[in-house]
Backbone as CSV, one residue per row, in Angstrom:
resi,resn,N_x,N_y,N_z,CA_x,CA_y,CA_z,C_x,C_y,C_z
1,MET,0.944,-0.847,-0.033,-0.141,0.379,0.080,0.893,1.189,-0.158
2,LEU,0.114,2.208,-0.826,1.005,3.223,-0.465,0.341,5.275,-0.141
3,THR,1.320,4.845,0.682,0.570,5.963,1.424,1.193,7.675,1.051
4,VAL,0.304,8.772,0.603,1.028,9.971,0.303,0.247,11.555,1.227
5,ILE,1.774,11.788,2.044,1.731,12.557,3.108,1.433,13.883,2.063
6,PHE,0.917,14.731,2.323,0.616,15.957,1.566,1.142,16.990,2.362
7,GLY,2.281,17.969,2.225,3.193,18.884,4.022,3.086,19.445,3.305
8,ARG,3.759,20.570,4.500,4.334,21.776,4.116,5.454,22.295,5.549
9,GLU,7.060,22.786,5.266,7.612,22.702,6.337,7.015,23.645,7.234
10,GLY,7.746,23.601,8.622,7.109,24.078,9.310,5.719,23.367,10.705
11,CYS,6.085,22.409,9.868,3.517,21.803,10.445,4.579,20.776,11.047
12,PRO,3.779,20.830,12.279,3.934,20.002,13.496,3.464,18.491,13.774
13,PHE,2.174,18.669,12.551,1.738,17.561,12.432,1.720,16.875,10.700
14,CYS,2.189,17.555,10.441,3.333,16.957,9.129,4.314,16.238,9.811
15,VAL,5.096,16.525,10.547,6.044,15.856,11.409,5.875,14.708,11.928
16,ARG,4.731,14.952,12.450,3.999,14.027,13.541,3.508,12.809,12.318
17,ALA,3.085,13.149,11.502,2.173,12.259,10.211,2.903,11.649,9.832
18,LYS,4.452,11.423,9.270,5.896,11.189,8.630,6.249,10.716,10.153
19,ASP,6.075,10.387,11.146,6.487,9.800,11.765,5.702,8.321,11.726
20,VAL,4.444,8.347,12.533,3.674,6.990,12.007,3.920,6.841,10.409
21,ALA,4.297,7.230,9.579,4.386,6.714,8.328,6.177,5.182,8.330
22,GLU,7.076,6.221,8.907,8.335,5.565,8.983,8.044,4.448,9.642
23,GLN,7.170,4.699,11.312,7.077,3.755,12.381,6.203,2.247,11.300
24,LEU,5.285,2.687,10.672,4.955,1.782,9.777,5.543,0.922,9.015
25,THR,6.263,1.732,8.097,7.209,1.254,7.145,8.335,0.348,7.679
26,ASN,8.936,0.920,8.884,9.823,-0.497,9.728,8.986,-1.458,10.161
27,GLU,7.419,-1.250,10.065,7.362,-2.830,10.594,5.815,-3.483,10.201
28,ARG,6.272,-2.487,8.689,5.070,-3.537,7.373,5.674,-3.858,5.678
29,ASP,5.662,-4.636,5.487,6.313,-4.949,4.642,5.850,-4.286,3.288
30,ASP,4.305,-4.003,3.011,3.480,-3.961,2.412,3.045,-2.541,2.439
31,PHE,4.288,-1.772,3.401,3.619,-0.252,3.276,4.598,0.699,3.123
32,LYS,4.264,1.640,1.940,5.286,2.694,1.539,4.560,3.638,1.878
33,TYR,5.239,4.684,1.755,4.542,6.407,1.856,5.630,7.748,1.278
34,ARG,5.022,8.083,0.559,5.780,9.336,-0.168,5.052,10.689,1.046
35,TYR,6.204,11.924,1.464,5.923,12.537,1.753,6.144,14.150,0.922
36,ILE,5.102,14.647,0.443,4.893,15.994,-0.980,4.975,17.514,0.213
37,ASP,6.492,18.406,-0.055,5.997,18.973,0.501,5.259,20.071,-0.314
38,ILE,3.851,20.501,-0.322,2.799,21.217,-1.004,3.816,23.142,-1.614
39,ILE,4.208,23.357,-0.910,4.832,24.381,-0.959,5.991,24.242,-2.490
40,LYS,6.708,23.665,-1.905,8.178,23.249,-3.208,7.372,22.561,-4.386
41,GLU,6.758,22.053,-3.846,5.826,21.504,-5.600,4.883,22.372,-6.189
42,GLY,4.358,23.221,-5.490,3.516,24.566,-6.113,2.068,24.084,-5.926
43,ILE,1.750,23.062,-5.185,-0.109,22.423,-4.525,-0.320,23.815,-3.877
44,SER,-1.574,24.139,-4.162,-2.627,25.205,-3.556,-3.489,23.886,-2.698
45,LYS,-3.770,24.344,-1.493,-5.076,24.084,-1.336,-6.157,23.825,-2.154
46,ALA,-6.229,23.990,-3.018,-7.500,24.053,-3.889,-7.378,22.959,-5.284
47,ASP,-5.912,22.438,-4.775,-4.983,21.260,-5.936,-5.921,20.338,-5.097
48,LEU,-5.803,20.020,-3.336,-5.720,19.186,-2.514,-7.460,18.376,-2.155
49,GLU,-8.010,19.785,-2.451,-9.989,19.048,-2.580,-10.095,18.844,-3.554
50,LYS,-9.463,19.039,-4.488,-10.486,18.896,-6.087,-9.774,16.958,-5.603
51,SER,-8.420,17.060,-5.182,-8.169,15.533,-4.985,-8.912,14.660,-3.824
52,ALA,-9.509,16.124,-2.808,-9.729,15.071,-1.558,-11.503,14.847,-1.626
53,GLY,-12.324,15.811,-2.493,-13.682,15.856,-3.095,-14.173,16.045,-1.889
54,LYS,-13.291,17.224,-1.105,-14.134,17.903,0.045,-12.563,19.318,0.425
55,PRO,-13.911,20.166,1.138,-12.506,20.638,1.970,-11.415,20.477,2.416
56,CYS,-10.175,21.627,1.990,-8.826,20.329,3.375,-8.308,21.610,3.613
57,PRO,-8.827,21.625,4.868,-8.679,23.679,5.609,-6.910,23.676,5.849
58,THR,-6.399,22.602,6.335,-5.260,22.255,7.100,-4.180,21.330,6.258
59,VAL,-2.755,21.513,6.459,-2.194,19.786,6.916,-1.495,19.621,7.684
60,PRO,-1.248,18.461,7.721,-1.082,17.011,6.051,-3.231,17.375,6.553
61,GLN,-2.756,16.906,4.662,-4.240,15.704,3.799,-3.146,14.308,3.425
62,ILE,-3.759,13.652,3.862,-3.194,12.038,3.657,-3.986,10.727,2.965
63,PHE,-3.507,10.589,2.163,-3.839,9.616,1.018,-3.555,8.254,1.365
64,VAL,-4.561,7.553,1.472,-3.395,5.775,1.555,-4.320,5.584,0.198
65,ASP,-3.884,4.391,-0.932,-4.125,4.267,-2.104,-4.637,4.692,-2.720
66,GLN,-4.161,6.169,-3.192,-5.346,6.952,-3.481,-6.642,7.554,-2.748
67,ASN,-6.799,7.210,-1.352,-8.512,7.003,-0.926,-8.262,7.951,0.389
68,HIS,-8.973,9.266,-0.011,-8.381,9.723,1.332,-8.573,9.516,2.849
69,ILE,-7.945,9.981,3.467,-7.801,9.693,5.005,-8.212,11.094,6.107
70,GLY,-8.067,12.145,5.424,-8.003,13.212,5.969,-6.568,14.014,6.445
71,GLY,-6.761,14.449,7.671,-5.248,15.314,8.289,-4.546,14.390,8.942
72,PHE,-3.709,14.544,10.211,-2.978,13.534,10.938,-3.843,12.723,12.159
73,THR,-4.863,13.818,12.649,-5.524,12.628,13.976,-6.513,11.587,13.062
74,GLU,-6.870,11.953,11.670,-7.861,10.425,11.054,-6.346,9.777,10.125
75,PHE,-5.195,10.355,10.068,-4.543,9.107,9.615,-3.844,7.909,10.899
76,GLU,-3.410,8.431,12.115,-3.568,7.731,12.937,-4.546,7.062,13.855
77,ALA,-5.454,7.394,13.392,-6.916,6.486,13.907,-7.275,5.670,13.061
78,TYR,-7.069,5.407,11.555,-6.914,4.698,10.475,-5.622,3.747,10.764
79,ALA,-4.687,4.100,11.329,-3.036,2.940,11.076,-3.811,2.381,12.156
80,LYS,-4.126,3.290,13.483,-4.564,1.999,14.601,-5.557,0.798,14.626
81,GLU,-6.663,1.732,13.764,-7.260,0.304,13.138,-7.023,-0.569,12.862
82,ASN,-6.525,-0.265,11.226,-6.253,-0.784,10.063,-4.943,-1.125,10.096
83,LEU,-3.743,-1.151,10.370,-2.472,-1.261,10.144,-1.863,-1.831,10.897
84,GLY,-2.724,-2.525,12.739,-1.793,-2.508,13.752,-0.972,-1.564,13.939
85,LEU,-1.125,-0.496,14.444,-0.484,0.709,14.640,0.129,1.195,16.684
86,TYR,0.354,0.840,17.137,0.863,0.711,18.462,0.539,-0.348,19.141
87,LYS,0.689,-1.312,18.398,0.261,-2.942,19.746,1.883,-3.489,19.615
């Protein structure tokens, strides 16, 4: 599975999302992630909203296998419930 984290520099929740993704990468053979800095890549929040199909007022915005999960809190909950995070 591929997780894509859209974030920006200076965002503490983006750092936490990357930390969770790194932990999952180390624990699972089937988990990979990519971090994309929206500022460096020229991606607007409108672009994220188009991909997510709903408003994205904050970063990070996280997609798992092209399905929008949400921000850090939603990603952490998804990882706990579906990927065995913190077990």
